[in-house]
C-alpha positions in Angstrom: -32.0 14.3 -32.7 -34.2 17.1 -34.0 -33.5 18.7 -37.4 -34.1 22.2 -38.6 -35.2 22.7 -42.2 -33.6 25.7 -43.9 -35.3 27.0 -47.0 -33.1 29.2 -49.2 -34.3 32.1 -51.4 -33.4 32.6 -55.0 -30.3 34.7 -54.5 -28.4 31.9 -52.8 -27.5 28.4 -54.1 -28.4 25.5 -51.9 -25.0 24.0 -52.6 -23.2 27.2 -51.7 -25.1 27.4 -48.4 -24.3 23.8 -47.7 -20.6 24.4 -48.1 -20.7 27.5 -46.0 -22.6 25.8 -43.2 -20.1 23.0 -43.2 -17.2 25.4 -42.9 -15.0 25.4 -39.8 -16.0 29.0 -38.7 -19.7 28.1 -38.8 -19.2 24.9 -36.9 -17.4 26.8 -34.1 -20.1 29.5 -34.1 -22.8 26.8 -33.8 -20.9 25.0 -31.1 -20.7 28.2 -29.0 -24.4 28.9 -29.6 -25.6 25.5 -28.2 -27.8 25.8 -25.1 -28.9 23.1 -22.6 -27.0 21.2 -19.9 -27.9 17.7 -21.0 -28.7 17.4 -24.7 -27.4 20.5 -26.4 -29.9 22.5 -28.6 -29.3 24.9 -31.4 -32.6 26.8 -31.7 -34.1 28.2 -34.9 -33.8 31.8 -33.7 -30.0 31.4 -33.3 -29.7 29.9 -36.7 -31.8 32.6 -38.2 -29.3 35.2 -37.0 -26.3 33.6 -38.5 -24.6 36.0 -41.0 -24.1 34.4 -44.4 -21.9 35.9 -47.1 -23.8 36.5 -50.3 -21.6 37.0 -53.4 -23.4 37.4 -56.7 -25.0 34.3 -58.1 -22.3 33.7 -60.8 -19.6 33.9 -58.1 -21.5 31.4 -56.0 -21.6 29.0 -58.9 -17.9 29.5 -59.5 -17.0 28.8 -55.9 -19.3 25.7 -55.7 -17.7 24.4 -58.9 -14.2 24.8 -57.4 -15.2 23.1 -54.2 -17.0 20.3 -56.0 -13.8 19.6 -58.0 -11.6 19.8 -54.9 -13.8 17.3 -53.0 -14.0 14.9 -56.0 -10.2 15.0 -56.1 -9.9 14.3 -52.4 -12.4 11.4 -52.7 -10.3 10.0 -55.6 -7.1 10.4 -53.6 -8.6 8.6 -50.6 -9.8 5.7 -52.8 -6.4 5.4 -54.5 -4.6 5.5 -51.1 -6.9 2.8 -49.7 -6.3 0.7 -52.9 -2.5 1.2 -52.7 -2.6 0.3 -49.0 -4.5 -2.9 -49.7 -2.1 -3.8 -52.5 0.9 -3.2 -50.3 -0.6 -5.3 -47.5 -1.4 -8.1 -49.9 2.2 -7.9 -51.2 3.7 -8.0 -47.7 1.5 -10.9 -46.6 2.4 -12.8 -49.8 6.1 -12.2 -49.1 5.7 -13.1 -45.4 3.9 -16.3 -46.3 6.6 -17.2 -48.8 9.3 -16.9 -46.1 7.6 -19.3 -43.7 6.4 -21.9 -46.3 9.7 -22.2 -48.2 12.1 -22.8 -45.4 15.8 -22.1 -45.9 18.8 -24.4 -45.3 19.4 -25.3 -41.7 15.8 -24.6 -40.6 14.2 -26.9 -38.0 10.7 -27.2 -36.6 9.6 -27.3 -33.0 6.3 -27.2 -31.3 5.5 -23.8 -29.8 4.9 -25.6 -26.5 8.5 -26.8 -26.5 9.9 -23.3 -26.6 7.3 -21.2 -24.7 5.0 -21.2 -21.7 1.4 -20.0 -21.8 -1.0 -18.2 -19.5 -4.6 -17.1 -19.9 -5.4 -13.5 -19.0 -7.3 -12.0 -16.1 -11.0 -11.9 -15.5 -12.4 -8.9 -13.7 -15.7 -7.0 -13.4 -16.8 -3.4 -12.7 -17.3 -4.3 -9.1 -13.7 -5.6 -8.7 -11.9 -3.9 -5.9 -8.1 -4.1 -5.8 -5.2 -2.8 -7.8 -5.5 -0.5 -10.8 -3.5 -1.6 -13.8 -3.2 -1.2 -17.6 -4.9 -4.0 -19.5 -4.4 -5.3 -23.1 -7.8 -6.4 -24.5 -9.0 -7.7 -27.8 -9.6 -4.2 -29.1 -5.9 -3.4 -28.7 -4.7 -6.0 -31.3 -6.0 -4.8 -34.6 -3.2 -5.1 -37.1 -0.5 -3.8 -34.7 2.9 -5.6 -34.3 3.6 -3.9 -30.9 1.3 -3.2 -28.0 0.3 0.5 -28.2 0.7 1.4 -24.5 -0.8 4.9 -24.9 -4.3 3.5 -25.9 -4.6 0.8 -23.2 -7.5 1.1 -20.7 -6.9 1.2 -17.0 -9.0 -1.4 -15.0 -9.4 -2.4 -11.4 -8.8 -6.1 -10.7 -9.5 -8.2 -7.6 -6.6 -8.0 -5.1 -3.1 -7.2 -6.3 -1.6 -8.2 -9.7 0.5 -11.3 -9.3 4.1 -11.2 -10.6 3.3 -14.1 -13.0 0.6 -12.0 -14.7 2.7 -8.9 -15.3 3.7 -8.5 -19.0 7.4 -8.4 -19.8 9.3 -7.2 -22.8 9.2 -9.9 -25.4 5.8 -11.5 -24.3 3.5 -12.3 -27.2 -0.3 -12.1 -26.8 -2.8 -13.8 -29.0 -6.6 -13.5 -29.1 -8.2 -16.5 -27.4 -11.9 -15.9 -27.6 -14.1 -13.8 -29.9 -17.5 -13.8 -31.5 -15.8 -13.2 -34.8 -13.8 -16.3 -35.6 -11.5 -14.4 -38.0 -10.1 -12.4 -35.0 -8.9 -15.4 -32.9 -5.2 -16.0 -33.2 -4.3 -12.4 -33.8 -1.1 -11.6 -32.0 0.8 -8.6 -30.7 4.2 -8.2 -29.0 5.1 -6.4 -25.8 7.9 -3.9 -25.8 9.1 -1.8 -22.8 6.0 -0.9 -20.7 6.2 2.0 -18.3 3.3 0.8 -16.0 2.1 -2.5 -14.6 0.3 -4.1 -17.5 -1.5 -7.4 -17.9 -4.0 -8.9 -20.4 -7.6 -9.8 -20.4 -9.2 -13.3 -20.1 -10.0 -13.3 -23.8 -6.2 -13.5 -24.6 -3.3 -15.9 -24.1 0.2 -14.9 -23.2 3.0 -16.7 -25.0 6.4 -16.3 -23.2 9.4 -17.5 -25.1 11.7 -19.4 -22.7 14.7 -20.0 -25.0 17.4 -17.4 -25.4 18.1 -18.7 -28.9 14.7 -17.6 -30.2 13.9 -14.1 -31.3 10.3 -13.1 -30.2 9.9 -10.8 -33.2 10.6 -13.7 -35.5 7.8 -15.8 -33.8 5.3 -12.9 -34.1 6.0 -12.7 -37.8 5.6 -16.4 -38.1 2.2 -16.3 -36.2 1.1 -13.5 -38.5 1.9 -15.4 -41.7 -1.1 -16.5 -43.7 -0.7 -20.3 -43.3 -0.3 -20.1 -39.5 -3.3 -17.7 -39.2 -5.4 -20.1 -41.2 -4.4 -23.0 -38.8 -5.3 -20.8 -35.7 -8.6 -19.7 -37.1 -9.7 -23.3 -38.2 -8.7 -24.7 -34.8 -11.0 -22.3 -32.9 -13.9 -24.2 -31.4 -17.3 -23.0 -30.1 -20.6 -22.1 -31.7 -21.4 -18.4 -30.9 -18.0 -17.7 -29.4 -14.9 -19.1 -31.1 -12.1 -20.1 -28.6 -8.5 -21.0 -29.1 -7.2 -23.2 -26.2 -3.6 -23.4 -25.1 
């Protein structure tokens, strides 16, 4: 990337010019002035011909002061929002953990393997030649509760997708392998999917086989702090942590 140095004269404040050059109208003007088919270039001659409004110096200072105050307010608002979000998440996780560690009357415990079946995801490469499907990968988990179908990648697998590998409503996916141990065990739930969708080899599908168990309840359980801790600590491997079925 090449940079162009712009030296200002005494009748314009650097800070005023900086705000102006960062304005939406100038960004559009610059975008429309870029030349080159590969790496776009904005040449010095083009920049030199940009028209710049020049109010009197006191007015420039007044405008800059207003913008400085506005951006400081925005920065404070963002910081407060992030802090409130973190506090809300911590409160929710604390409440969630409390539910599953202080069990109510009539609760029982069963191994997940007694109420569900498991299946590892698909392995494929760029050279795979077969059916094109939607795939849930590790990047699609984040902190979501439901699979976000609109952001899934399309991939080509070897041959056709087997019925057993098609995700169904109520299927739970969990991260099986990752270089970051803190990410294994993350889970997400499948809702109604409009296209054939499966999951990558770095994930495990958990399919609840009992009609008396609510998949959403299991997902919340798997997201609770004490279960997440168990899943993370059970991950083996040195460079890549893996959670086996």
